[in-house]
N, C-alpha and C positions, 0 to 999 in steps of 0.2 A: 531498499527497493522502492521505486516510485513509478510514476507515470512515464517518465523519460526512460527508465530501465526497460519497461515493458515495450515501449516503442522501439528501442534499440535492439532488443531480442528479436522482435518481429522482423525488423529490417535485415538483420544479419541472417536470420533464417530464410527470408525470401531471396536474398542474394545467394545463399548456399544452395537453395533448391533450384532457382530458375536461371542463375547467371554462371554458375560454375559447371563446366562440362568436362570434369576429370573422371576417368574410369580407374577405380582402384579396387582390387579384389577384397580388401579387408575393411574398407570404409565406404559406406553408402551416404554420399553427401545429400541426396534427396531426403532420406529419412532423417538425418540430422537437422536439415532445414525445416522439415515439418514439425519436428519436436521443438525446435527453437521458436517457431512461429506460435505453436500452441502454448508454450510457456510464456511467451510475450503477451498473448491475449489474457491468460490467467492473471499474470502480474498486473497488467493494466486494469482489469476489472476489479481486482482486490484493492488496488490503490485508489480507484475512484470511490469504491464503497467506503473505505476508511476516511477519505477526505470529505465526503458528503454527509456522513452520519452526524447526528447531534452529539455534542460532547458535554459532559458534566463532571464536576469534581466536588468532592465533599471534604471539608477540612474540620476536624474535631480538635478542640483545645480543652485540656483539663487543667484546672488550677486547684491545687490542694493547699489549704492554709489551716490555721487553727480552728476556724469555724466549720470546716468541712470541705467537700469537693464541689466545685462549680464546673459544669460542662457547657461549653459554647460550641455550637455546630453551625457551620456556614456552607451553603451549597451554591455553586456557581454553574450556571448553564449558559452555553452560547448557542443562540438560535441560528440555524443554518441560513435563514433568510437575510440576516443582518451581517453575518460574517462569512459569507460564502466566498472562498478564494477563487472560484471559477467565474464569478461575475465581474 
């Protein structure tokens, strides 16, 4: 799920709510449209939060030889100001 999926859910929900004028006893197209629009907003916001947050990864390497154990740890951080995909 991504930003595009959220926008697509919102658009489909808006079409279902405002453009479809079908009356059916067992399906309420307006309610389905409102639910889809709400889900689209939630997916869009969560996707933006995940894209814009800072990311870091830690890699730990352990070497065991005759002399003992050697641990090497490396941390990589990507700053959102230098690698922002929305800029």
